[in-house]
LOVEX-693876 format. One record per residue (C-alpha): residue number from 1; residue in one letter; chain; x, y, z. Coordinates in nm, 3 decimals, always signed. Layout:
// residues N
{resi:NUM	resn:A	chain:A	east:X	north:Y	up:Z}
...
END
This chain:
// residues 161
{resi:1	resn:M	chain:A	east:+9.030	north:+4.340	up:+5.228}
{resi:2	resn:N	chain:A	east:+8.997	north:+4.137	up:+4.914}
{resi:3	resn:N	chain:A	east:+8.643	north:+4.103	up:+4.768}
{resi:4	resn:T	chain:A	east:+8.760	north:+3.900	up:+4.458}
{resi:5	resn:Y	chain:A	east:+8.936	north:+3.623	up:+4.622}
{resi:6	resn:S	chain:A	east:+8.969	north:+3.330	up:+4.392}
{resi:7	resn:L	chain:A	east:+8.983	north:+3.002	up:+4.600}
{resi:8	resn:V	chain:A	east:+9.204	north:+2.761	up:+4.407}
{resi:9	resn:K	chain:A	east:+9.441	north:+2.482	up:+4.480}
{resi:10	resn:R	chain:A	east:+9.821	north:+2.575	up:+4.581}
{resi:11	resn:G	chain:A	east:+9.660	north:+2.886	up:+4.755}
{resi:12	resn:T	chain:A	east:+9.740	north:+2.954	up:+5.094}
{resi:13	resn:I	chain:A	east:+9.562	north:+3.152	up:+5.370}
{resi:14	resn:L	chain:A	east:+9.618	north:+3.280	up:+5.717}
{resi:15	resn:I	chain:A	east:+9.361	north:+3.161	up:+5.956}
{resi:16	resn:P	chain:A	east:+9.348	north:+3.277	up:+6.332}
{resi:17	resn:S	chain:A	east:+9.406	north:+3.048	up:+6.599}
{resi:18	resn:G	chain:A	east:+9.442	north:+3.184	up:+6.943}
{resi:19	resn:S	chain:A	east:+9.656	north:+3.498	up:+6.948}
{resi:20	resn:S	chain:A	east:+9.824	north:+3.420	up:+6.595}
{resi:21	resn:H	chain:A	east:+9.751	north:+3.309	up:+6.256}
{resi:22	resn:H	chain:A	east:+9.848	north:+2.960	up:+6.103}
{resi:23	resn:L	chain:A	east:+9.934	north:+2.920	up:+5.733}
{resi:24	resn:H	chain:A	east:+9.683	north:+2.672	up:+5.571}
{resi:25	resn:F	chain:A	east:+9.732	north:+2.506	up:+5.206}
{resi:26	resn:I	chain:A	east:+9.434	north:+2.478	up:+5.003}
{resi:27	resn:C	chain:A	east:+9.458	north:+2.113	up:+4.842}
{resi:28	resn:C	chain:A	east:+9.206	north:+2.129	up:+4.563}
{resi:29	resn:N	chain:A	east:+8.986	north:+2.356	up:+4.379}
{resi:30	resn:P	chain:A	east:+8.645	north:+2.379	up:+4.514}
{resi:31	resn:V	chain:A	east:+8.424	north:+2.076	up:+4.453}
{resi:32	resn:Y	chain:A	east:+8.080	north:+1.979	up:+4.543}
{resi:33	resn:Y	chain:A	east:+8.076	north:+1.764	up:+4.848}
{resi:34	resn:P	chain:A	east:+7.754	north:+1.604	up:+4.876}
{resi:35	resn:N	chain:A	east:+7.799	north:+1.509	up:+5.255}
{resi:36	resn:V	chain:A	east:+7.735	north:+1.873	up:+5.319}
{resi:37	resn:G	chain:A	east:+7.564	north:+1.977	up:+4.998}
{resi:38	resn:K	chain:A	east:+7.785	north:+2.260	up:+4.895}
{resi:39	resn:D	chain:A	east:+8.131	north:+2.337	up:+4.748}
{resi:40	resn:C	chain:A	east:+8.428	north:+2.257	up:+4.974}
{resi:41	resn:V	chain:A	east:+8.814	north:+2.230	up:+4.966}
{resi:42	resn:L	chain:A	east:+9.054	north:+2.035	up:+5.179}
{resi:43	resn:V	chain:A	east:+9.267	north:+2.243	up:+5.388}
{resi:44	resn:V	chain:A	east:+9.571	north:+2.153	up:+5.593}
{resi:45	resn:N	chain:A	east:+9.786	north:+2.388	up:+5.823}
{resi:46	resn:I	chain:A	east:+10.146	north:+2.377	up:+5.935}
{resi:47	resn:S	chain:A	east:+10.306	north:+2.409	up:+6.281}
{resi:48	resn:S	chain:A	east:+10.661	north:+2.472	up:+6.385}
{resi:49	resn:T	chain:A	east:+10.859	north:+2.168	up:+6.496}
{resi:50	resn:N	chain:A	east:+10.964	north:+2.149	up:+6.870}
{resi:51	resn:P	chain:A	east:+11.240	north:+1.910	up:+6.945}
{resi:52	resn:T	chain:A	east:+11.049	north:+1.855	up:+7.293}
{resi:53	resn:I	chain:A	east:+10.722	north:+1.755	up:+7.139}
{resi:54	resn:E	chain:A	east:+10.641	north:+1.461	up:+6.915}
{resi:55	resn:Y	chain:A	east:+10.528	north:+1.558	up:+6.583}
{resi:56	resn:D	chain:A	east:+10.423	north:+1.398	up:+6.249}
{resi:57	resn:Q	chain:A	east:+10.755	north:+1.370	up:+6.031}
{resi:58	resn:T	chain:A	east:+10.566	north:+1.301	up:+5.698}
{resi:59	resn:C	chain:A	east:+10.622	north:+1.635	up:+5.561}
{resi:60	resn:I	chain:A	east:+10.864	north:+1.883	up:+5.700}
{resi:61	resn:L	chain:A	east:+10.863	north:+2.219	up:+5.540}
{resi:62	resn:K	chain:A	east:+11.162	north:+2.473	up:+5.548}
{resi:63	resn:P	chain:A	east:+11.196	north:+2.854	up:+5.524}
{resi:64	resn:E	chain:A	east:+11.280	north:+2.840	up:+5.167}
{resi:65	resn:D	chain:A	east:+10.965	north:+2.642	up:+5.086}
{resi:66	resn:H	chain:A	east:+10.726	north:+2.938	up:+5.152}
{resi:67	resn:P	chain:A	east:+10.763	north:+3.313	up:+5.244}
{resi:68	resn:F	chain:A	east:+10.564	north:+3.275	up:+5.561}
{resi:69	resn:I	chain:A	east:+10.750	north:+2.977	up:+5.708}
{resi:70	resn:K	chain:A	east:+11.038	north:+3.110	up:+5.936}
{resi:71	resn:R	chain:A	east:+11.166	north:+2.774	up:+6.087}
{resi:72	resn:P	chain:A	east:+11.127	north:+2.415	up:+6.020}
{resi:73	resn:S	chain:A	east:+10.744	north:+2.338	up:+6.035}
{resi:74	resn:Y	chain:A	east:+10.549	north:+2.019	up:+5.981}
{resi:75	resn:V	chain:A	east:+10.226	north:+1.958	up:+5.786}
{resi:76	resn:Y	chain:A	east:+9.976	north:+1.890	up:+6.053}
{resi:77	resn:Y	chain:A	east:+9.782	north:+1.627	up:+5.873}
{resi:78	resn:R	chain:A	east:+9.580	north:+1.534	up:+6.196}
{resi:79	resn:K	chain:A	east:+9.426	north:+1.881	up:+6.195}
{resi:80	resn:A	chain:A	east:+9.332	north:+1.871	up:+5.813}
{resi:81	resn:D	chain:A	east:+8.975	north:+1.976	up:+5.749}
{resi:82	resn:I	chain:A	east:+8.700	north:+2.030	up:+5.505}
{resi:83	resn:Y	chain:A	east:+8.602	north:+2.384	up:+5.461}
{resi:84	resn:G	chain:A	east:+8.307	north:+2.531	up:+5.293}
{resi:85	resn:A	chain:A	east:+8.431	north:+2.728	up:+4.981}
{resi:86	resn:N	chain:A	east:+8.189	north:+3.023	up:+5.050}
{resi:87	resn:N	chain:A	east:+8.289	north:+3.026	up:+5.417}
{resi:88	resn:I	chain:A	east:+8.653	north:+3.078	up:+5.305}
{resi:89	resn:I	chain:A	east:+8.571	north:+3.347	up:+5.048}
{resi:90	resn:R	chain:A	east:+8.337	north:+3.535	up:+5.289}
{resi:91	resn:N	chain:A	east:+8.613	north:+3.516	up:+5.585}
{resi:92	resn:V	chain:A	east:+8.865	north:+3.664	up:+5.322}
{resi:93	resn:A	chain:A	east:+8.630	north:+3.949	up:+5.227}
{resi:94	resn:E	chain:A	east:+8.570	north:+4.025	up:+5.595}
{resi:95	resn:G	chain:A	east:+8.937	north:+4.040	up:+5.672}
{resi:96	resn:T	chain:A	east:+8.919	north:+3.746	up:+5.914}
{resi:97	resn:F	chain:A	east:+9.134	north:+3.528	up:+5.687}
{resi:98	resn:I	chain:A	east:+9.425	north:+3.686	up:+5.508}
{resi:99	resn:T	chain:A	east:+9.547	north:+3.551	up:+5.177}
{resi:100	resn:H	chain:A	east:+9.911	north:+3.490	up:+5.129}
{resi:101	resn:Q	chain:A	east:+10.151	north:+3.368	up:+4.852}
{resi:102	resn:D	chain:A	east:+10.058	north:+3.052	up:+4.664}
{resi:103	resn:C	chain:A	east:+10.293	north:+2.766	up:+4.719}
{resi:104	resn:S	chain:A	east:+10.520	north:+2.624	up:+4.449}
{resi:105	resn:E	chain:A	east:+10.420	north:+2.333	up:+4.245}
{resi:106	resn:P	chain:A	east:+10.702	north:+2.080	up:+4.422}
{resi:107	resn:V	chain:A	east:+10.582	north:+2.197	up:+4.764}
{resi:108	resn:F	chain:A	east:+10.230	north:+2.147	up:+4.678}
{resi:109	resn:E	chain:A	east:+10.298	north:+1.789	up:+4.560}
{resi:110	resn:K	chain:A	east:+10.504	north:+1.719	up:+4.864}
{resi:111	resn:I	chain:A	east:+10.226	north:+1.816	up:+5.089}
{resi:112	resn:L	chain:A	east:+9.955	north:+1.620	up:+4.905}
{resi:113	resn:K	chain:A	east:+10.164	north:+1.305	up:+4.874}
{resi:114	resn:G	chain:A	east:+10.189	north:+1.317	up:+5.270}
{resi:115	resn:F	chain:A	east:+9.800	north:+1.260	up:+5.292}
{resi:116	resn:S	chain:A	east:+9.872	north:+0.885	up:+5.151}
{resi:117	resn:V	chain:A	east:+10.156	north:+0.837	up:+5.394}
{resi:118	resn:S	chain:A	east:+10.080	north:+1.004	up:+5.725}
{resi:119	resn:E	chain:A	east:+9.933	north:+0.782	up:+5.989}
{resi:120	resn:E	chain:A	east:+9.766	north:+1.099	up:+6.138}
{resi:121	resn:V	chain:A	east:+9.521	north:+1.156	up:+5.831}
{resi:122	resn:K	chain:A	east:+9.155	north:+1.069	up:+5.971}
{resi:123	resn:I	chain:A	east:+8.963	north:+0.852	up:+5.756}
{resi:124	resn:K	chain:A	east:+8.707	north:+1.112	up:+5.644}
{resi:125	resn:I	chain:A	east:+8.989	north:+1.342	up:+5.526}
{resi:126	resn:L	chain:A	east:+9.178	north:+1.045	up:+5.336}
{resi:127	resn:R	chain:A	east:+8.836	north:+0.963	up:+5.157}
{resi:128	resn:F	chain:A	east:+8.812	north:+1.324	up:+5.058}
{resi:129	resn:Y	chain:A	east:+9.157	north:+1.357	up:+4.950}
{resi:130	resn:Q	chain:A	east:+9.129	north:+1.029	up:+4.747}
{resi:131	resn:K	chain:A	east:+8.810	north:+1.125	up:+4.573}
{resi:132	resn:Y	chain:A	east:+8.869	north:+1.510	up:+4.515}
{resi:133	resn:C	chain:A	east:+9.233	north:+1.588	up:+4.542}
{resi:134	resn:L	chain:A	east:+9.432	north:+1.323	up:+4.380}
{resi:135	resn:N	chain:A	east:+9.348	north:+1.471	up:+4.037}
{resi:136	resn:A	chain:A	east:+9.542	north:+1.780	up:+4.163}
{resi:137	resn:L	chain:A	east:+9.845	north:+1.563	up:+4.165}
{resi:138	resn:A	chain:A	east:+9.991	north:+1.372	up:+3.874}
{resi:139	resn:L	chain:A	east:+10.102	north:+1.056	up:+4.076}
{resi:140	resn:T	chain:A	east:+10.330	north:+0.804	up:+3.934}
{resi:141	resn:V	chain:A	east:+10.214	north:+0.540	up:+4.190}
{resi:142	resn:I	chain:A	east:+9.870	north:+0.397	up:+4.250}
{resi:143	resn:P	chain:A	east:+9.756	north:+0.563	up:+4.570}
{resi:144	resn:K	chain:A	east:+9.715	north:+0.344	up:+4.873}
{resi:145	resn:T	chain:A	east:+9.354	north:+0.231	up:+4.974}
{resi:146	resn:I	chain:A	east:+9.233	north:+0.334	up:+5.331}
{resi:147	resn:D	chain:A	east:+9.331	north:-0.017	up:+5.467}
{resi:148	resn:E	chain:A	east:+9.702	north:+0.016	up:+5.322}
{resi:149	resn:H	chain:A	east:+9.718	north:+0.356	up:+5.462}
{resi:150	resn:F	chain:A	east:+9.659	north:+0.259	up:+5.812}
{resi:151	resn:A	chain:A	east:+9.887	north:-0.045	up:+5.788}
{resi:152	resn:I	chain:A	east:+10.205	north:+0.162	up:+5.704}
{resi:153	resn:A	chain:A	east:+10.498	north:+0.082	up:+5.932}
{resi:154	resn:S	chain:A	east:+10.628	north:+0.376	up:+6.139}
{resi:155	resn:D	chain:A	east:+10.968	north:+0.341	up:+5.955}
{resi:156	resn:E	chain:A	east:+10.802	north:+0.437	up:+5.632}
{resi:157	resn:V	chain:A	east:+10.648	north:+0.777	up:+5.703}
{resi:158	resn:T	chain:A	east:+10.870	north:+0.970	up:+5.474}
{resi:159	resn:P	chain:A	east:+10.771	north:+0.963	up:+5.112}
{resi:160	resn:K	chain:A	east:+11.065	north:+0.925	up:+4.885}
{resi:161	resn:E	chain:A	east:+11.116	north:+1.234	up:+4.663}
END
C-alpha cells in the first residue's frame, strides 16, 4: 500500500477490470475541472491487439515501450476518461489501484498525439485534452480543432513520428 502516491503526468496505474488489471496512463497533472468542481486527470488504458477483432490503430505500443506490456497493444482512446484525482489517490492508498513504472517521454508523447488523431476519442475527452493536456506536450504543429478531428480520413489515423 502506498499512502504517499503523487499523481503526475506520465504515471501509470493498474486498474481492475473484471478478473484482471489494465494499465492506464495519466495524461496530465491534476487540474481543477469546473464541470465537476474538483481536481481531475485524463486517463487512457491499453488493450492487447487481436487480429480477429477490429481495433483503433492510431497508437500501437510494443513490449519495449513499457515493462507491463507483454505483446502488441493499442491505446484504447474510446475508453479514455476523466478521473477525480483524489479518487485515484484514495484507490492507490487502499490497494485497489496499483502504481506501475512511469512511461518514457517518447511513449507519452506518442500517446498524447493520438488524442488529436484517433476518431474514437469522445468530444468531451477531446475538449479536456485540448484545454488541459496540450501543455504537457510540446507540439510542433497546431492541434486539430474538434471539427477537424472528426473529419480525418480513415487512411490518416497513424501520426507521423
